[in-house]
C-alpha positions as CSV (number, residue, x, y, z in Angstrom):
1,M,29.4,17.5,-15.6
2,A,28.1,13.9,-13.8
3,P,30.4,10.5,-14.4
4,P,28.4,8.8,-17.6
5,G,28.0,6.0,-14.3
6,M,26.5,8.4,-12.3
7,A,23.9,9.3,-14.6
8,A,23.0,5.9,-15.6
9,L,22.4,4.9,-12.3
10,S,20.3,8.3,-11.2
11,L,18.2,7.1,-14.4
12,V,17.8,4.0,-13.3
13,L,16.7,5.0,-9.9
14,F,14.5,7.7,-10.9
15,A,12.9,4.6,-13.5
16,V,11.9,2.4,-10.7
17,T,10.6,5.0,-8.7
18,C,8.4,5.8,-11.7
19,L,7.6,2.2,-12.3
20,G,6.9,1.3,-8.7
21,G,4.2,4.4,-8.9
22,L,2.9,2.7,-12.1
23,G,3.1,-0.7,-10.4
24,Q,1.0,0.7,-7.0
25,G,-2.3,2.3,-9.3
26,L,-2.0,-1.0,-11.4
27,A,-1.8,-3.5,-8.3
28,D,-4.7,-1.1,-7.0
29,K,-7.0,-1.8,-10.5
30,R,-6.2,-5.1,-10.5
31,L,-7.3,-5.4,-6.9
32,K,-10.6,-4.0,-7.1
33,M,-13.2,-7.1,-8.3
34,Q,-16.6,-6.3,-9.2
35,Y,-19.6,-9.4,-9.6
36,V,-23.1,-9.0,-10.0
37,T,-25.3,-6.6,-8.5
38,G,-26.8,-7.3,-4.4
39,P,-24.8,-7.0,-1.2
40,V,-21.7,-5.4,-1.3
41,L,-18.9,-7.0,0.7
42,R,-16.2,-4.7,0.5
43,F,-11.8,-5.7,1.6
44,Q,-9.9,-2.7,2.6
45,I,-6.6,-4.4,2.3
46,C,-3.0,-2.4,2.7
47,I,-1.2,-2.0,-0.5
48,C,2.5,-0.9,0.6
49,Q,4.4,0.2,-2.6
50,A,7.9,-1.8,-2.1
51,V,10.8,-1.6,-4.3
52,M,13.0,-3.8,-2.3
53,I,11.9,-7.4,-1.4
54,N,11.3,-7.3,2.3
55,I,8.3,-8.3,4.4
56,K,6.4,-5.4,3.9
57,S,6.0,-6.7,0.3
58,L,5.7,-10.2,1.1
59,S,2.8,-9.6,3.3
60,F,0.9,-7.9,0.5
61,T,1.2,-10.5,-1.6
62,W,0.3,-12.9,1.1
63,Y,-2.8,-10.8,1.3
64,R,-3.7,-10.8,-2.6
65,K,-3.9,-14.6,-2.5
66,V,-6.0,-14.2,0.6
67,F,-8.3,-11.7,-1.0
68,E,-8.5,-13.8,-3.9
69,E,-9.0,-17.3,-2.6
70,Y,-12.0,-15.6,-0.4
71,T,-13.2,-14.0,-3.4
72,R,-13.4,-17.3,-5.1
73,V,-15.2,-19.0,-2.5
74,I,-17.4,-16.6,-1.8
75,S,-18.5,-15.8,-5.5
76,Q,-19.2,-19.7,-5.5
77,R,-21.7,-19.8,-2.7
78,Y,-23.2,-16.1,-2.8
79,P,-23.5,-15.4,-6.6
80,D,-25.3,-12.2,-6.1
81,I,-22.8,-10.7,-3.5
82,R,-20.6,-8.2,-5.1
83,I,-17.1,-8.2,-4.2
84,E,-15.0,-5.3,-4.3
85,G,-11.2,-4.7,-2.5
86,E,-9.7,-1.7,-2.5
87,N,-6.4,0.0,-0.7
88,Y,-6.8,1.1,3.5
89,L,-5.0,4.4,3.2
90,P,-2.9,5.4,6.3
91,Q,-3.8,8.5,8.4
92,P,-2.8,11.5,5.7
93,I,0.5,12.8,8.0
94,Y,2.0,9.4,7.4
95,R,0.8,9.6,3.6
96,H,2.4,13.1,3.6
97,V,5.8,12.2,5.0
98,A,5.6,9.4,2.7
99,S,4.8,12.0,-0.7
100,F,7.3,14.4,1.2
101,L,10.0,11.7,1.0
102,S,9.8,10.4,-2.5
103,V,10.8,14.0,-4.0
104,F,13.3,14.6,-1.4
105,K,15.4,11.4,-1.8
106,L,15.1,12.3,-5.8
107,V,16.4,16.3,-4.9
108,L,19.2,14.4,-2.6
109,I,20.3,12.1,-5.2
110,G,20.6,14.8,-7.7
111,L,22.6,17.0,-5.8
112,I,25.1,14.2,-4.6
113,I,25.8,13.2,-8.4
114,V,25.9,17.0,-9.5
115,G,28.2,17.3,-6.3
116,K,26.4,20.6,-5.3
117,D,27.3,21.3,-1.8
118,P,23.8,22.5,-0.3
119,F,24.7,23.6,3.7
120,P,26.8,26.4,2.9
121,S,23.9,27.7,0.8
122,L,21.7,26.5,4.3
123,G,24.2,28.6,6.4
124,M,25.7,25.3,7.8
125,E,28.9,24.1,7.8
126,T,29.5,20.8,5.3
127,P,29.3,17.7,7.6
128,S,31.6,14.8,7.1
129,I,28.9,12.4,5.7
130,W,28.6,14.9,2.3
131,H,32.5,14.1,2.1
132,W,32.1,10.6,2.1
133,S,29.3,10.8,-0.1
134,Q,31.3,12.9,-2.8
135,Q,34.2,10.1,-2.9
136,N,31.5,7.1,-2.8
137,K,28.5,8.5,-5.2
138,I,27.1,5.3,-6.0
139,Y,27.1,3.9,-2.5
140,A,25.2,7.3,-1.3
141,C,22.8,7.3,-3.9
142,M,21.8,4.0,-3.4
143,M,22.0,4.5,0.9
144,V,20.2,7.3,0.4
145,F,17.1,5.5,-1.9
146,F,16.7,2.3,-0.3
147,L,16.5,3.8,3.4
148,S,14.0,6.6,1.5
149,N,11.9,3.4,0.5
150,M,12.2,2.1,3.6
151,I,10.9,4.7,5.5
152,E,8.1,5.2,2.8
153,N,7.2,1.9,2.9
154,Q,6.7,1.9,7.0
155,C,4.6,5.2,6.7
156,M,2.2,3.6,3.7
157,S,2.3,0.1,5.7
158,T,-1.2,-0.7,7.6
159,G,-1.2,-3.9,7.9
160,A,-5.0,-3.8,7.5
161,F,-7.4,-6.3,6.1
162,E,-10.9,-4.7,7.1
163,I,-13.7,-6.5,5.8
164,T,-17.3,-4.9,5.7
165,L,-21.0,-6.0,4.1
166,N,-22.7,-3.0,3.0
167,D,-20.5,-0.6,5.1
168,V,-21.2,-2.9,8.0
169,P,-18.2,-3.8,9.6
170,V,-18.2,-7.7,10.2
171,W,-14.3,-8.4,10.3
172,S,-11.5,-5.5,11.6
173,K,-7.9,-7.1,11.5
174,L,-6.3,-4.0,13.0
175,E,-9.1,-4.9,16.1
176,S,-9.0,-8.4,16.4
177,G,-4.7,-8.5,15.2
178,H,-5.9,-11.6,12.6
179,L,-6.9,-12.7,9.7
180,P,-10.7,-14.6,10.0
181,S,-10.4,-17.9,8.6
182,M,-12.4,-18.9,5.6
183,Q,-14.7,-20.6,7.8
184,Q,-14.9,-17.6,10.0
185,L,-16.1,-15.5,7.2
186,V,-18.2,-17.7,5.9
187,Q,-19.8,-17.8,8.8
188,I,-20.7,-14.2,9.5
189,L,-21.9,-13.7,6.1
190,D,-24.5,-16.5,6.6
191,N,-25.6,-15.0,10.1
192,E,-25.7,-11.5,8.2
193,M,-27.2,-12.5,5.0
194,K,-30.1,-14.5,7.3
195,L,-30.3,-11.7,9.5
196,N,-31.5,-9.6,6.3
197,V,-33.8,-12.0,4.7
198,H,-35.3,-12.2,8.6
199,M,-35.6,-8.4,8.0
200,D,-36.8,-7.9,4.2
201,S,-39.6,-10.8,5.6
202,I,-40.7,-8.8,8.4
203,P,-44.1,-6.7,7.0
204,L,-44.4,-3.1,7.8
205,H,-47.1,-2.2,10.0
206,R,-48.8,1.6,9.0
207,S,-50.3,3.2,12.0
């Protein structure tokens, strides 16, 4: 039977993982913002689930602030534009790796806590790191948890900040390598809106 301290640690780590997933869903919902009907301006940005305070979680917070600032200015300048924000998902292979690690780390932590050596069942010799983990269960569990989270964040992080107007790309951070300034984005939207107005004003000629 696992010591009370180890059981408490496992419950804390499990709760943090669950809350991280819940926070991810809530972040997606909070990110989505819609305004009156009209042209659809869609922002697809990187939302990476982060339990630790690291560069990626700070980057996401910065992206959120940029998105909210763009939304505020654009909604004032173009009240007819409907603004949406959503998560830019990485390639499926990276999502599968992150999902596998999120389950694998919990299984591994459980094995460490209960002291169940899985290697003999696999026909393998027990490595020395397993013996170390049994002598330092708390440190081993924390190491597995945070190392796995770091890899998961790396898999899920895209660094994307993609902008489309009526599903037509107008800016891509993945291609340009940087975010547009407010002046650049407003100029792009001005040109696109003028072009749309011009196209709508052209009469259709029937043959």
